[in-house]
C-alpha positions as CSV (number, residue, x, y, z in Angstrom):
1,X,0.0,0.0,0.0
2,X,2.6,2.6,1.0
3,X,4.8,1.6,-1.9
4,X,2.0,2.4,-4.3
5,X,1.4,5.8,-2.7
6,X,5.1,6.6,-2.8
7,X,5.2,5.6,-6.5
8,X,2.2,7.8,-7.3
9,X,3.7,10.8,-5.5
10,X,7.1,10.3,-7.2
11,X,5.4,10.1,-10.6
12,X,3.7,13.4,-9.9
13,X,7.0,15.0,-8.8
14,X,8.8,13.8,-11.9
15,X,6.1,15.5,-14.0
16,X,7.0,18.9,-12.7
17,X,8.0,21.2,-15.6
18,X,11.6,22.2,-15.7
19,X,12.5,19.6,-13.0
20,X,16.2,18.8,-13.1
21,X,17.7,15.9,-11.2
22,X,21.3,16.8,-10.1
23,X,24.1,14.3,-9.7
24,X,26.5,14.6,-6.8
25,X,30.2,15.0,-7.4
26,X,32.2,11.9,-6.8
27,X,35.8,13.2,-6.7
28,X,37.7,12.7,-3.5
29,X,38.1,16.4,-2.6
30,X,34.4,17.0,-3.0
31,X,33.6,14.0,-0.7
32,X,35.9,15.4,1.9
33,X,33.8,18.6,1.9
34,X,31.0,16.6,3.5
35,X,33.1,16.3,6.7
36,X,33.9,20.0,6.5
37,X,30.2,20.9,6.2
38,X,29.4,18.7,9.2
39,X,31.9,20.5,11.3
40,X,31.3,24.0,10.1
41,X,27.5,23.9,10.3
42,X,26.9,21.1,12.8
43,X,25.1,19.1,10.1
44,X,24.3,15.4,10.0
45,X,25.9,13.4,7.2
46,X,22.9,13.3,4.9
47,X,22.3,17.1,5.3
48,X,26.0,17.7,4.6
49,X,25.8,15.6,1.5
50,X,22.7,17.6,0.3
51,X,24.7,20.8,0.8
52,X,27.5,19.4,-1.3
53,X,25.1,18.6,-4.1
54,X,23.7,22.1,-3.9
55,X,27.1,23.7,-3.9
56,X,28.4,21.6,-6.8
57,X,25.3,22.3,-8.9
58,X,25.1,26.0,-7.9
59,X,21.7,25.7,-6.3
60,X,21.0,28.7,-4.2
61,X,17.4,28.2,-3.2
62,X,15.4,25.3,-2.0
63,X,12.5,24.4,0.3
64,X,12.8,22.3,3.4
65,X,11.3,21.8,6.8
66,X,14.7,20.8,8.2
67,X,15.7,23.4,10.7
68,X,19.4,22.3,10.5
69,X,19.7,24.3,7.3
70,X,18.9,27.5,9.1
71,X,22.6,27.6,10.3
72,X,23.7,27.3,6.7
73,X,21.4,29.7,5.0
74,X,20.4,32.0,7.9
75,X,20.7,35.2,5.7
76,X,18.4,33.8,3.0
77,X,15.9,31.8,5.1
78,X,12.3,32.7,4.8
79,X,10.4,33.3,8.0
80,X,6.9,32.1,8.8
81,X,4.4,34.9,8.8
């Protein structure tokens, strides 16, 4: 049941116009940045990896409910009204 719901939602997401799926860098220096991001911004590994992907693909804006990214993007964060 849950797999079918997930598949249905993913299909809808993939239909978003202009959606681009970014690949992460795989070179060793880029991978070491993950540890640097964890230390600099007190991020968990997965969040640091997301930040690496954003940086490598020059992504400056994104939407998240993850409050850990407030430390990274505090100047750009949108506030609740």
